[in-house]
C-alpha positions in Angstrom: 82.8 -18.8 76.4 83.0 -15.6 74.6 80.9 -15.8 71.7 83.1 -14.1 67.9 82.4 -10.9 66.8 82.7 -10.4 62.7 82.9 -7.1 61.5 82.9 -6.3 57.7 85.1 -3.2 57.6 84.7 -3.5 53.6 87.1 -4.1 50.8 90.9 -3.6 51.0 92.2 -0.4 48.9 92.0 -0.8 44.8 91.6 -5.1 45.6 88.4 -4.3 43.9 88.9 -2.1 41.3 91.3 -4.2 39.2 89.8 -7.7 40.6 86.5 -5.9 37.9 88.8 -4.9 35.1 89.9 -8.7 35.4 86.5 -10.1 34.9 85.0 -7.7 32.4 87.5 -5.6 30.4 86.5 -2.5 28.2 86.9 -3.9 24.5 88.8 -1.4 22.0 85.3 0.3 21.1 87.0 0.0 16.6 87.1 -4.0 17.6 83.2 -4.2 18.8 81.2 -5.6 16.7 77.7 -3.6 17.2 77.3 -0.2 18.7 74.1 1.0 20.6 70.8 2.6 19.5 71.9 5.8 20.3 75.4 6.0 18.6 74.2 4.6 15.8 70.7 6.9 15.8 73.0 9.7 16.2 75.6 9.0 13.3 71.5 10.0 11.3 71.0 12.6 13.8 68.1 11.1 15.8 67.6 11.9 19.4 67.6 9.0 21.4 63.7 8.7 20.8 64.2 9.1 17.3 66.6 6.0 18.0 64.4 3.6 18.9 61.3 4.1 17.7 63.1 3.8 14.0 64.2 0.9 15.3 60.8 -0.6 16.1 59.5 0.7 13.1 62.2 -1.8 11.6 64.2 1.2 9.8 68.0 0.0 11.8 68.7 -3.7 12.0 69.0 -4.4 15.3 70.3 -6.9 18.0 68.1 -7.5 21.4 70.4 -9.2 24.0 67.4 -9.2 26.9 66.6 -5.5 27.3 69.9 -3.8 25.7 69.2 -3.1 21.6 72.5 -3.5 20.1 73.2 -2.5 16.2 75.2 -4.7 14.1 78.1 -2.4 12.2 77.7 -4.4 9.6 74.5 -4.3 8.7 74.4 -0.6 9.4 76.9 0.0 7.1 75.4 -1.7 4.6 72.0 -0.7 5.0 73.5 3.2 4.5 75.0 1.7 1.1 71.8 0.1 0.1 70.1 3.9 0.5 73.4 5.2 -1.1 74.8 7.4 1.6 78.3 5.9 1.5 78.6 5.7 -1.8 77.5 9.8 -1.8 80.1 10.3 1.5 83.0 8.7 -0.2 82.9 10.4 -3.5 83.0 13.6 -1.7 85.7 12.7 0.7 87.2 12.0 -2.6 86.5 15.4 -4.9 
């Protein structure tokens, strides 16, 4: 009896992309509650390394998910308000 031979040729065209898009959709950036540490640091004029250093010193509020470090947007906003940065920017825009 001949042996059956199975050949794997790959995914069908478009099958992987549509399946992945439905499993893990990208949320709207404005609706996210967190941002990346590099993004938060860039808002403060920090480099990538400076962002991580500030987070390690506790100067930027962070949440850790495994190795991933995220900055809660609300805590970041409050940090800027306490420092008077946001109020000054709002006053400058009003003029």
